[in-house]
C-alpha positions in Angstrom: 27.7 49.5 -30.5 25.6 46.5 -30.6 28.5 44.5 -30.2 29.1 46.6 -27.1 25.6 46.2 -25.9 25.5 42.4 -26.1 28.5 41.8 -23.8 27.5 45.0 -21.5 25.2 45.8 -18.8 22.9 48.6 -19.6 20.4 48.6 -17.2 21.3 51.7 -15.2 22.2 55.2 -15.9 25.6 55.0 -14.8 26.5 51.7 -17.1 25.0 53.3 -20.3 27.3 56.1 -19.7 30.2 54.3 -19.0 29.2 52.0 -22.6 28.6 55.0 -24.8 32.0 56.6 -23.1 34.0 53.6 -24.9 31.8 54.1 -28.0 32.3 58.1 -27.8 36.3 57.4 -27.6 36.6 54.5 -30.5 34.5 57.1 -32.9 37.0 60.0 -32.0 40.0 58.0 -33.1 38.1 57.1 -36.2 37.7 60.6 -37.0 41.5 61.0 -36.6 41.6 63.4 -33.5 45.1 64.4 -32.5 45.6 62.7 -28.6 45.6 65.9 -27.1 42.7 67.5 -29.0 38.9 66.3 -27.5 36.1 68.0 -26.4 36.1 71.0 -24.3 35.3 70.5 -20.4 32.5 71.3 -18.8 32.3 72.9 -15.2 28.6 73.2 -13.6 28.1 76.4 -12.3 24.7 75.4 -10.7 22.3 72.8 -10.3 19.2 73.0 -7.6 17.0 71.0 -9.0 16.7 67.7 -11.5 16.5 68.4 -15.3 14.8 65.1 -16.0 15.2 61.7 -17.4 17.7 63.4 -20.3 20.6 64.5 -21.7 22.1 67.5 -22.6 22.6 67.5 -26.9 25.3 70.1 -28.0 28.2 70.9 -30.5 30.6 72.7 -29.3 32.9 74.8 -31.9 36.4 76.4 -30.2 40.0 76.9 -31.3 40.8 73.5 -33.0 44.7 73.3 -31.5 43.1 73.4 -28.1 39.5 71.6 -28.9 38.0 68.5 -31.5 34.8 70.7 -33.0 31.4 68.1 -33.0 28.0 67.0 -31.8 28.0 65.8 -28.3 26.1 64.2 -25.9 26.2 65.0 -21.8 24.4 63.9 -19.0 23.5 66.5 -16.6 26.9 66.3 -14.7 28.5 67.5 -17.6 29.8 64.0 -18.3 30.8 63.0 -22.3 28.5 60.3 -22.9 28.9 60.5 -26.6 31.3 62.8 -28.7 31.7 62.5 -32.5 35.5 64.6 -33.7 34.4 66.5 -37.0 37.7 66.7 -39.6 39.1 70.1 -38.7 39.9 71.6 -42.2 38.1 70.5 -45.7 39.5 72.0 -49.1 41.5 74.7 -46.4 38.5 76.0 -44.7 38.1 74.8 -41.3 34.2 72.8 -40.2 32.6 72.6 -37.9 28.9 71.4 -36.5 25.0 73.2 -35.9 21.8 71.8 -34.1 22.7 69.1 -33.3 19.9 67.0 -31.6 17.3 63.7 -31.3 14.0 63.8 -33.8 11.8 61.0 -35.0 12.5 60.0 -38.7 10.2 57.0 -40.2 8.8 56.9 -37.0 12.1 56.1 -35.0 14.7 58.1 -33.2 17.8 58.8 -35.2 20.4 61.9 -34.0 20.8 65.3 -36.7 23.2 67.4 -37.4 24.6 70.0 -40.1 28.5 70.0 -40.4 30.0 71.6 -43.2 32.5 75.5 -43.7 31.2 78.9 -43.3 28.4 79.0 -40.6 27.2 82.2 -40.0 27.9 83.5 -43.9 27.5 81.9 -46.9 28.0 78.6 -45.5 28.0 75.2 -47.4 27.5 71.8 -45.9 25.2 68.5 -44.9 22.6 67.8 -43.2 23.2 64.1 -41.6 21.0 61.9 -39.9 22.3 58.7 -38.0 20.3 56.3 -36.3 19.6 55.3 -32.8 22.9 52.9 -32.4 25.1 55.8 -34.0 25.5 54.5 -37.3 24.9 57.1 -40.8 21.6 56.3 -41.8 20.8 59.2 -44.7 22.3 62.3 -45.5 20.2 65.9 -47.0 21.7 68.2 -49.7 19.8 71.4 -50.8 18.5 71.0 -54.5 18.5 73.2 -57.1 22.5 74.4 -57.1 22.1 75.7 -53.5 24.2 74.4 -50.8 22.6 73.8 -47.5 22.9 76.4 -44.6 23.7 75.4 -41.0 21.0 77.8 -38.9 18.5 74.5 -39.5 17.6 70.7 -40.3 14.3 70.0 -39.6 12.7 66.7 -39.9 9.0 66.9 -40.3 5.6 64.7 -39.1 5.8 63.8 -42.8 9.6 62.7 -42.8 10.8 65.4 -45.2 13.6 68.1 -44.5 13.5 71.9 -43.5 17.2 73.3 -44.1 17.8 76.7 -44.8 19.9 78.6 -47.4 22.0 81.7 -48.0 21.8 82.4 -51.9 24.0 85.2 -53.1 22.3 87.5 -56.0 22.2 91.0 -57.0 19.5 93.0 -56.3 18.5 96.7 -57.5 18.4 99.1 -54.4 17.8 102.2 -55.8 15.0 102.7 -54.1 16.0 102.3 -50.8 19.2 104.5 -51.7 21.8 102.0 -52.6 23.6 100.7 -55.8 21.5 99.1 -58.7 23.8 95.6 -58.5 23.9 95.5 -55.2 25.1 91.7 -54.4 22.8 90.4 -51.6 22.4 87.6 -49.7 19.1 86.2 -49.4 17.2 83.6 -47.0 15.7 80.3 -48.5 13.9 76.9 -47.5 13.6 74.2 -48.9 11.5 71.1 -47.9 13.5 68.4 -49.2 11.8 64.4 -49.6 14.7 62.7 -47.4 15.1 59.6 -49.9 15.4 61.2 -53.4 16.5 65.1 -52.6 13.7 66.3 -54.7 12.8 70.0 -53.6 9.2 70.2 -52.5 8.8 73.4 -51.8 10.7 76.7 -51.7 10.6 80.1 -50.7 13.2 83.2 -51.1 13.4 86.1 -48.8 13.4 88.2 -52.0 10.3 87.8 -53.6 7.9 88.0 -50.5 9.9 91.0 -47.9 11.4 94.1 -49.5 14.8 95.1 -48.4 13.8 97.9 -46.9 13.1 96.2 -43.6 16.9 95.3 -42.7 18.3 96.7 -40.0 21.3 95.6 -41.2 23.1 98.9 -43.3 24.2 98.6 -47.2 28.4 98.2 -47.0 30.4 100.3 -48.4 30.9 98.7 -51.8 28.2 96.6 -53.8 30.5 94.3 -54.6 30.5 93.2 -51.1 27.8 91.2 -49.9 25.2 92.5 -48.4 23.0 89.9 -45.3 20.2 92.1 -45.6 18.1 89.1 -44.3 20.3 86.3 -42.7 17.6 83.6 -41.8 18.3 81.3 -38.5 15.4 79.1 -38.3 12.3 77.0 -40.0 10.2 76.2 -37.9 6.8 74.6 -38.1 3.7 76.5 -35.9 0.8 74.1 -34.3 -1.2 74.7 -37.9 1.6 73.1 -39.8 2.7 76.7 -41.9 6.1 77.8 -41.3 8.0 80.1 -38.9 10.8 81.4 -40.7 13.1 84.1 -38.7 15.1 86.8 -40.1 18.0 88.3 -38.0 18.4 91.2 -39.4 15.4 92.8 -39.6 14.3 91.7 -36.4 10.9 89.6 -38.1 9.5 86.3 -37.5 7.5 85.7 -40.7 4.5 83.2 -40.9 4.7 81.6 -43.9 1.7 79.1 -45.9 3.2 76.1 -46.4 1.8 75.7 -49.6 2.1 78.7 -51.7 4.9 80.7 -49.4 2.6 84.2 -48.8 2.7 85.8 -45.5 0.7 85.2 -43.1 1.9 87.2 -40.7 5.1 89.1 -39.3 5.8 89.2 -35.7 8.7 91.9 -34.7 10.7 94.8 -37.0 9.3 97.9 -39.4 5.8 96.2 -40.9 4.9 94.1 -37.8 1.0 92.8 -37.8 0.9 93.2 -34.1 0.7 96.1 -31.6 2.8 95.5 -28.4 2.7 95.2 -24.8 4.4 93.9 -21.6 3.1 91.9 -18.8 3.3 92.9 -15.9 7.2 92.8 -14.9 7.6 92.6 -18.3 10.1 95.0 -20.3 10.5 95.4 -23.9 13.8 97.0 -25.4 14.6 100.2 -26.0 13.4 100.2 -29.3 9.8 99.2 -27.9 10.5 96.1 -30.2 10.0 92.7 -28.2 12.9 91.5 -29.4 16.1 92.3 -31.7 18.3 89.8 -33.6 16.4 87.4 -32.2 16.9 83.6 -33.2 14.6 80.3 -32.6 11.1 81.0 -32.7 8.9 77.9 -31.3 5.5 77.1 -30.9 4.3 76.2 -27.7 0.6 75.7 -28.1 -2.2 78.3 -27.4 -0.9 81.3 -29.4 2.3 81.1 -27.2 5.5 81.5 -28.6 9.2 81.1 -27.7 12.4 83.2 -28.7 15.9 83.8 -28.1 16.6 87.3 -27.5 19.9 88.0 -28.3 19.0 92.2 -28.4 22.7 92.5 -30.2 24.7 92.0 -32.9 28.0 92.5 -31.9 27.3 96.5 -31.7 25.7 98.6 -29.0 22.8 96.2 -27.2 19.5 97.7 -27.3 19.0 96.0 -23.4 22.3 95.0 -21.5 21.5 91.5 -21.5 20.9 88.7 -24.1 17.6 86.6 -22.6 15.0 84.3 -23.5 11.6 84.9 -24.1 7.6 83.4 -23.7 4.8 85.8 -26.4 1.8 85.5 -26.4 0.1 86.2 -30.1 -3.7 87.3 -29.8 -4.6 87.7 -34.0 -7.8 88.3 -33.4 -6.9 91.9 -31.7 -3.6 91.4 -33.8 -1.6 92.2 -30.1 1.9 90.6 -28.9 2.3 90.1 -25.1 5.3 89.7 -23.8 4.7 87.2 -20.8 8.2 85.9 -19.8 11.4 87.1 -20.1 14.5 84.6 -18.7 17.7 86.8 -18.7 21.4 85.3 -19.0 22.2 84.4 -15.6 26.0 86.5 -15.7 23.9 90.1 -17.4 25.7 89.1 -20.2 25.0 89.9 -24.2 25.2 86.8 -26.8 26.2 88.4 -30.3 25.1 85.6 -31.9 23.5 82.3 -32.0 21.1 80.8 -29.8 18.3 78.9 -28.8 15.1 78.1 -26.3 13.8 74.7 -25.8 10.5 74.6 -24.0 11.3 70.6 -22.5 8.9 67.9 -21.6 9.3 68.5 -17.9 8.1 72.2 -18.0 11.5 73.8 -18.2 12.9 75.9 -20.1 16.4 74.5 -21.7 18.4 78.1 -23.0 21.8 77.8 -25.3 23.4 80.8 -25.1 24.7 81.1 -28.4 28.2 83.2 -28.7 28.5 83.0 -25.0 30.0 79.3 -23.5 27.3 79.0 -21.4 23.8 77.0 -21.0 21.0 76.8 -18.8 17.5 75.6 -17.7 14.9 77.3 -15.9 11.9 75.9 -14.3 8.1 77.0 -14.6 8.4 79.8 -12.2 11.9 81.4 -13.7 13.8 80.1 -11.3 17.5 79.6 -12.6 17.8 75.5 -11.7 21.1 74.6 -13.9 23.7 76.5 -15.4 27.3 75.6 -17.0 29.9 77.0 -18.7 32.2 75.4 -21.8 36.1 77.1 -21.4 36.6 80.8 -22.7 36.6 80.7 -26.4 34.1 77.9 -26.9 30.7 78.1 -28.3 27.7 75.6 -29.3 25.2 77.2 -31.8 22.4 75.8 -30.1 22.0 73.9 -26.8 19.1 71.1 -26.2 18.2 68.7 -23.1 16.5 65.4 -25.1 15.0 62.1 -24.0 17.1 59.2 -25.6 17.2 55.9 -25.9 19.8 54.4 -27.6 19.3 51.5 -29.9 15.6 52.0 -30.1 
């Protein structure tokens, strides 16, 4: 990249895109992608207002015989400006990439993603940090004998890493009508010191959350792993405490960053809040604020954004997925749904998804299992909508500012 930068004029956006495209081509070939397996094309369906001076970050996954998998940067016209194809198979298992974005590490902009196998289940992989010139900088592994899951890789302001883990264990579930030796999958969070790999903090759902809160039915056999919690996010609240999201209990847990105790819960069968909806907003048919949800993000002033799947692949509670903004009043213990942004085609995303508040004031939404990503302006108008080919999806999608080499 540095040699290319010396010999190219990158003073304008189009030249920068060209330089990055050249790097992308070389990078793809270096990773051994077949000549007919590049990244999937993107079709822009709606574009009525500028998104801003940024790029779209996705990690498309699909049929590896047709398209390559890997982290990808797109411009707002859907053109590839950087793509990093990953090996299709490792030890006989297909490999995918999740949660590709730009973050800050030691005061500098970096590119980060998870890469591994088994995404969505008992996954195992490595978290990668590349510098802004697309060079490997560091990797992060889970500690204490566990393996990093692909749902979250978040670098904190303290330059540590928050990661998620799916951990298999055995539990006595006789109190909820299950067997005494049920195989379960617990959700875990670790905070990792990046240079040393030391575990600074560890949280296990089994130590804090009753199994009875799960909305996932028990399996037919005790030996079949019961993914009762399904952790899919760990984020920082504005006060530094943790927001841990559990898809299968329909709950976000606010967790003390020091001792792991639960401060409050939102959603599910043991919520700390009663629910309300602002005029024009709709709770789902079970009077929940969300169901099978992803990606709680603290926006400040008691506001939180969510991706609300409304389904896990079965009958949806609402006939569409949506992004939400929720207002929490911790004094009155009322959670109010204040805004919703419905899937433009009225479709349901059975898994994955995120909703990101951008610096421009828009809400950028990755529709998870659906092959779409979109943007809504502050008034709720759809200003951008794009589509991958059928069968291709991206766990999350982001719109972020990025300056190569900085």
